C-alpha positions in Angstrom: 0.0 0.0 0.0 2.9 2.4 0.8 4.4 1.8 -2.7 1.0 2.5 -4.4 0.6 5.7 -2.3 4.0 6.9 -3.5 3.0 6.2 -7.1 -0.1 8.3 -6.6 1.8 11.3 -5.2 2.5 13.1 -8.5 -1.2 13.0 -9.3 -2.2 14.7 -6.1 -0.9 18.0 -7.5 -3.5 17.9 -10.2 -6.3 18.6 -7.7 -5.6 22.3 -8.1 -6.6 22.1 -11.8 -10.1 20.9 -10.8 -10.3 18.8 -13.9 -12.4 15.6 -14.0 -9.5 13.6 -15.5 -7.2 14.6 -12.7 -9.7 13.6 -10.1 -10.3 10.3 -11.9 -6.5 9.7 -12.0 -6.2 10.1 -8.2 -9.3 7.9 -7.6 -7.7 5.2 -9.7 -4.6 5.4 -7.6 -6.7 5.1 -4.5 -8.3 2.1 -6.2 -4.9 0.5 -6.3 -4.4 1.2 -2.7 -7.8 -0.2 -2.0 -7.0 -3.6 -3.6 -3.8 -3.9 -1.7 -5.3 -2.9 1.7 -8.4 -5.1 1.4 -6.2 -8.0 0.3 -4.0 -7.5 3.4 -6.9 -7.0 5.8 -9.4 -9.6 4.8 -10.9 -9.4 8.2 -11.5 -5.7 8.1 -14.8 -4.3 9.4 -17.9 -3.7 7.3 -17.4 0.1 7.5 -13.9 -0.2 5.9 -15.2 -2.4 3.1 -18.1 0.0 2.5 -15.8 3.0 2.4 -13.6 1.5 -0.3 -16.5 0.1 -2.3 -18.5 3.4 -2.3 -15.8 6.1 -2.4 -12.4 4.9 -3.5 -13.0 1.9 -5.7 -13.2 3.8 -9.1 -13.9 7.1 -10.7 -17.6 6.4 -11.4 -20.5 8.8 -11.6 -21.3 7.8 -8.0 -18.2 9.7 -6.9 -19.3 12.8 -8.8 -22.7 12.7 -7.2 -21.1 12.6 -3.8 -18.5 15.3 -4.5 -20.7 17.4 -6.7 -19.4 20.8 -7.8 -17.1 21.2 -4.7 -13.8 22.8 -5.0 -10.5 20.8 -4.9 -10.0 21.8 -1.3 -13.5 20.6 -0.3 -13.0 17.4 -2.2 -9.7 16.8 -0.4 -11.5 17.5 2.9 -14.3 15.1 2.0 -11.9 12.2 1.4 -9.8 13.0 4.4 -12.8 13.1 6.7 -14.3 10.0 5.3 -11.1 8.0 5.5 -10.4 9.2 9.1 -13.9 8.2 10.2 -13.8 4.7 8.6 -10.3 4.0 9.9 -11.3 5.4 13.3 -14.3 3.0 13.5 -12.2 0.1 12.4 -9.4 0.6 14.9 -11.8 1.5 17.7 -13.4 -1.9 17.2 -10.1 -3.6 17.2 -9.1 -1.8 20.4 -12.5 -2.9 22.0 -11.9 -6.5 20.9 -8.4 -6.3 22.5 -9.8 -4.9 25.8 -12.5 -7.6 25.9 -9.9 -10.3 25.2 -7.6 -8.9 27.9 -10.4 -9.0 30.5 -12.0 -12.3 29.4 -8.9 -14.5 28.8 -7.6 -14.5 32.5 -11.1 -15.4 33.7 -11.3 -18.2 31.1 -7.9 -19.5 32.2 -9.1 -19.5 35.8 -12.2 -21.5 34.8 -10.5 -23.9 32.5 -7.0 -25.0 33.3 -4.7 -28.1 33.1 -5.3 -30.6 35.8 -3.6 -33.9 36.5 -1.1 -35.9 38.5 2.5 -34.8 38.0 5.8 -36.3 39.0 8.6 -34.4 40.7 11.5 -35.6 38.7 14.2 -34.5 41.1 12.5 -36.2 44.1 12.0 -39.4 42.0 15.7 -39.4 41.1 16.6 -38.9 44.8 14.5 -42.0 45.7 16.1 -44.0 42.9 19.6 -43.1 44.1 18.9 -44.6 47.5 19.1 -48.0 45.8 22.4 -47.3 44.2 25.7 -46.7 46.0 28.0 -44.0 44.7 30.5 -46.6 43.6 27.9 -48.4 41.4 28.2 -45.8 38.6 30.8 -47.7 36.5 28.9 -51.0 37.0 25.7 -49.5 35.7 27.6 -48.1 32.6 29.0 -51.5 31.9 25.5 -53.0 32.1 24.1 -50.4 29.7 26.9 -51.2 27.3 26.1 -54.9 27.6 22.4 -54.2 27.0 23.3 -52.4 23.8 25.4 -55.3 22.5 28.7 -53.5 22.8 32.0 -55.4 22.4 34.2 -52.5 23.6 34.0 -50.5 26.8 36.4 -47.6 27.7 36.6 -45.3 30.7 38.3 -41.9 30.6 38.9 -39.5 33.5 39.4 -36.0 32.0 40.9 -33.7 34.6 41.0 -30.6 32.3 38.9 -27.5 32.8 37.6 -25.9 29.6 36.8 -22.3 28.8 33.2 -21.1 29.1 33.2 -18.0 26.7 31.6 -19.8 23.7 29.0 -22.2 25.3 25.8 -23.0 23.5 24.2 -22.9 27.0 25.8 -20.1 28.9 24.4 -21.4 32.2 26.5 -24.5 32.0 29.8 -22.8 32.7 30.0 -24.7 36.0 30.1 -28.0 34.2 33.2 -27.3 32.1 35.5 -28.9 34.7 36.8 -32.5 35.1 34.6 -35.2 33.7 34.2 -38.9 33.8 33.6 -40.3 30.3 32.6 -43.8 29.3 32.5 -45.1 25.7 31.3 -48.2 24.0 31.0 -49.3 20.3 27.2 -49.7 20.3 24.4 -47.2 19.7 21.1 -46.4 21.3 18.0 -48.0 19.6 14.8 -45.9 19.4 13.4 -48.0 22.3 16.5 -47.2 24.4 16.0 -43.5 23.8 12.4 -43.9 25.0 13.5 -46.0 28.0 16.0 -43.6 29.3 13.4 -40.9 29.6 11.2 -43.1 32.0 12.5 -42.8 35.5 9.9 -45.0 37.0 10.6 -47.9 34.8 11.7 -48.8 31.3 11.1 -50.9 28.2 13.1 -53.7 30.0 10.5 -54.1 32.7 7.8 -55.7 30.6 10.0 -57.5 28.1 11.5 -61.0 28.0 14.9 -59.7 26.9 18.1 -60.9 28.6 19.3 -57.4 29.3 21.2 -57.1 32.6 20.2 -53.5 33.5 17.7 -53.0 36.2 14.7 -51.8 34.3 16.6 -48.9 32.9 16.7 -46.9 36.2 20.4 -47.7 36.6 21.3 -44.8 34.4 20.2 -42.5 37.2 23.3 -43.5 39.1 25.0 -40.8 37.0 23.4 -38.3 39.2 25.8 -39.4 42.0 28.5 -37.6 40.0 26.7 -34.8 38.1 23.5 -32.8 37.9 23.8 -32.7 34.1 24.6 -36.1 32.5 24.9 -36.3 28.8 25.5 -38.8 26.0 26.2 -38.9 22.3 24.7 -41.7 20.2 23.9 -41.9 16.5 22.9 -38.4 15.5 21.7 -37.4 19.0 23.4 -35.3 21.6 21.3 -35.7 24.7 21.7 -33.5 27.8 19.5 -34.5 30.8 18.5 -31.5 33.0 16.0 -32.6 35.7 16.1 -29.2 37.2 15.1 -27.6 33.9 17.5 -24.8 34.6 19.5 -24.7 31.3 
């Protein structure tokens, strides 16, 4: 609409000539603006549509009956007043809708809200850790490797402290110190990725597999050493954050 208005600018000077052709030219320019605006605001009010259909759509005889023999100054005033009134009505209605929505939505949220039983993840992990001694971490990692069918298992104690100026998660600066890393040559299956998200049990619980892990909760032993365990498998880098702080 802005581009069309700029294109119409040279024609506005022709108002002073008072010629019918000049007025028609300007009205045609407004018609271009009308098509753009109505296309962009399909939800506009009836007043806005009526304005464009009756006044600005084309240079028909209807316009001349409305304008009559008025001077160019009066014609400009007529269009300006009509436009201001229509736009004023439109935006007044939009403002009213906004105010009604602002008042009604909080009450609706109070009347209808999510309800259901939830699990405190941190408390559940704390309960699980009671069944695992701190020294059981490596044993659980070996069991996970065996569950995945791995033939290699490595352990690395990295005592380095890394910089924290270019972290993807700035809040994880405290976790750039020494780390205990385990590695095996197997990968997580889709069922394993689902299982590790279930603190209360896992895919192993109801299956007849010969996996040695204890229903998948054994991975929680990692929380004896860190609040933010992570693993890399296939195309997935997974960082577990039970506090939802990062």
